[in-house]
N, C-alpha and C positions, 0 to 999 in steps of 0.2 A: 948639751945636745939631748941627752936622755931625758932630762926633766922637761925640756921644751917639747919633745916628741910626745911624752906622756900627757902633757897639758893639751896638746893638739888632739890627741886621741879622745881625751875625756870631753873636750869641748864638742867634738864631732859626735860623740855618743849622746851627750845631753841635747844637742840640736836635733839628732834623729829621734830621740824619745819625745822631745817636745813637739816636734812636727807630727809624729805618729799619734800622739795623744790629741792634738788639735784636729787631725784628720778624722780620728774616731768620733770625737764629739760632733764634728761637722756632718759626718755621714749619719750619725744617730739623729740629729736634729732635722736633717734633710728628710730622712725616712719618716719621722714623726709628722712633718709638715705634709708630706705626700699622703700618709694615712689620714690626716685630718682633712685634707682637701677632698679625698674620696668620701669620707664618712659624712662630712658636713656641707659640702658644696655639690659634688656630683650627685649625691643622694637626693638632692632637691630636684634634680632634673630627671634622673632615672631611678624611680622608686621601685622597690621590690613588690611584686604582686603578692600580697599576703594570702590570697585565696588558694595559692598553690600548696599551702601546708595542710589545708583541710577546711571543712565547712564551718566548724564551730571554734569559738575562742572562749576560754574560761578566765575570768578576772576576779581575783580576790580583793576584798576591800573596795568594792566597786561603787559604793554610794556616795563617795566624796573624794575630793582632791585629785591626785594623780590617777588613782584607780578608776574613778568616774570618767576622767578624761580619756584614758586608754580605752575604756569600753565604748564610749561614743565614737572615738576615732576609728576603732576597729569596725564598728557597724557602718560608719561612713565609707570605709574601704571595702565593704561587701561581705562581712562575716556575720553570722548569727552569734549571739553572745549569751553565755551563761554568767549570771551575776551572783556573786557570793558575798554576803555581809551579814551583819547581826540585826539590822533594822529592817523588819518586814515592810514597814510603811515606806521607807526610802527605797527599798528594792523595787517595790511596785511602781513608784514614781519614776525612777530612772528607766525601768523596763518600758513603761508607757511612752516616755520621751523617745526612746530608741525606735520603738515600733512606729510611732506616728511620724517622726521626722526622717527616718532612714529606711523604713520599710523592711527591716530585718526581724527575724524571730528572736525571741528572748526566752530564757528560762531563769527562774530565781531559786536560790537555795539559801535558806536562812541558817547561818552558823556563826558561832562566837569563837574566833581563833585564839582567844585568851584562855580557853578551856583546854583540857588535856586531850590526849589522842582519841578519846572516846567519840569525838565528833566525825571522825574520818570514815568509818563504815557507812554512815548515813550519806555522806557526800558521795562516796563511791557508788552507792546504790542509785542515786539520782543522776549520776553521769553515765550510767551504763547504756551502751548502745549508740552513744553520740560519736560522730567522727570529729574528734577534737584535734585541731591542727595547731592551736596556739594556747599556751597557758601563761598568764601573767601573774606571777606571785608578787603582788603589790602590797598586800595588807602588812601594816607595821605600826609601831607605836613607840613613844618615848615613855620614860617612867615618871616624868614631871613636866610641867608646862614651861619650864625655864631651866637655865643652867644651875645645877646644884651639886654639892658634894654627895658622895655615895651614901653616907649615913644620914643625910637630910632628905632622902627619898620618902615621900609620904606613904604610910602603910607599906613598909618595905617587904615584909614577908609575902604579902599577896601580890604587890605590884611588880616585883622583880620576876616572880614566876610567870605572871601574865605577859611581860615583855618577852621573856625567853620563848614561851609558847607561841606568841604572835609572830615574832621576828625570825625565829629559827625553826621551830617544830613545824610551822605552817609550810615553809618553803620545802623542807625535806619530805614531809608527808604528801603534800599535793604533787610534788615531782614523782614520788613513788607511785601514786595512784595513776597518773596519766602517761608517764613515760613508756610503760610496756606496750601500750596500743600504738604509740608513735613509732617505736622500734619495729613492731610487727608490720606496719605500713611503710617503713623506710623513710619517713619524713616527719618533721615536726619542729616546733619552735617553742622554747621555754624562755621567758623574759623574767629575770629576777631583779627587783628593784632594791639595790643596795643604797649607798649614801656616800657623799664626799667625806662624811665623818669617819668613814672606814679607811680612807687613803693614808691617814696618819693617826696615831693615838690621840684621842680627844678628851682630855680632862674635863670634868663637870658634865660630860655626856657619856660616862664611863661604860655603863651597861649597854646603852644604845650603840656606841661606837664599836664595842666588842662584838655585839650580835650582828652588826652590819658587815664587819670584816669576815665573819663566818659565811654570810651570804655571798660575798665576793669570792672567797676561796672555794666554796662549794660549787658556785657557778662555773668558775674557770676550770676546775678539776672535771666536773661533769661534762663540760663541753669537750675536753680533751678525750674523755672516755667514749663519747657517743657520736662525735662529729663524723667518724667514718661510716656510721650507720644512717647517715642522712639527718641527724638531729642537730639543730643549733641551739645552744644555751647561751643567751646573751645576758651579760651583767650590766646594769645601768646604774651609774653613780652620780645622781644629780646634786648640784649645789642647792641654793635657796629657790624654792618654788612656792608661790603664794597658795597656801592651803590652810586648813584648820590647824594642822600640826605646827605651822609657823605663824599662827595667829593672824592669818590672811594679810601678811605683810604687803605693802603697796608694790605693785608691779613696776619695775624700772629696768634699765638696760642690764642690770646684773641679776635681777629677780624675774623669773619667768612665770607667766600664768600657767595653770595646770594644763589647759587646752593647748596652748602653744608648745609647751614642753613635750606633751605626748605626741603631738604631730611631728616635731622634729626628731624625737627619739625613735619613733617608728620608721622614719626615713632611713635611719642608720642600719636597720635590719638588712642583712645580706652584705653589708660593708664592714661591720665591726662586731665582734663578739664581746668586747669590753669597751664601753663608751660612757662619756659624761652625759650623753643625750642630746646636747646641742653645742653649738660653737661657743657661745657665751660661757657656758660652764666649763668647756674644755680649756678655754683661755684662762679662766680663773684658777683652775686646777694647776695649770703650768706655772702661773705666777706665784701661787701659794707654796708649791712644792720647792721653788727656789728661794723665796724670801721668808717663808714661814715653815721650816723643816720640823721634823719630830722633836729634835733636842730643844728647839726654841719653845714649842708648844708645852713641853713638859718642864720648862725651867721655872724656878720660883718667881722670876721677874714677870713672866707671862701669866702665871697663876694669879699674882696680885692683881694684875690689870683685868683678867677675866672675872675675878670676884667683884671688883669695882664695877665693871660693866654690867654684871648680873644684878647687882644691887640697884644700880641706876635704872635698869630696864624693868624692874619688878612692878612698879606702879602702872606702866603702860601695858604690860602683859596682863596684869590682873584686870585692867579695864577692858581690854580686848576679849579676854575670856568671859567676863560678865556680859558684854555685848553679844557675843556669840551664843551664850546660854540663853539670853532673852529671845534672840532670833530663833533659836531651835524650839523654844517653847511657845 
């Protein structure tokens, strides 16, 4: 009798623990679905009026890709835009496009974010007196045009330093410059562009992945510190977007155009402070987190296949790089 009673108690306990675990997972996924519905569906209907943050938006890396798309979309939504990048010619071209097509004022600041902190006093001087409501820390770079091992990075001494300056120092220094005025006015929005490569350790993108997880942690911590003062710090973690960094990969249901991504990502403002930017990328993130976890990404099996994939893609990437170089020239 005693043994039978003990078995019944153990069975009841296991059933309770199993049911409680299933309920926890059900509640977790239900809550994630509710959040996703708000961020990616309701946001299409009820968009946040971005003009409430202030008159001006500042966008780094504003002459190409996601940065250019953000600048144009912000202008379309009624903000004047400060464009920061290293190419004077491209800055003037995008400024002219915004002014003619959207009727908004623009200012341009030429700066190379791969350089040291010496560039920031000049940037601060040129931003002085502007009511900056939105900062988009978009500028970023990889250390190679394809998947490579850490020791195979071309010109590593210079290139690694440039990546850290561009991906990490720019985000912290630009936030330091603009955040005080936002705090003084009691409102502001900082959008930091991270990457899906930061969601899990990503071999063969080692430095890029590591710098982007810095952006993610920095953004989420800064949001926690300043949200009570009226500041929103949003971290955006896109998957593949068709830009120069991704060698202008063809747009498809899994790959967004830069313009489409910027539009969807800006819709999530006011709904989420940590977002994939669009529904397609959010679904990809969920699937990969389940079927391609960190332990698998870091396994020898996965590394072998990544090396083979990189080797197979090398001719196509080199061809696209050459085409882009000819186009730019």
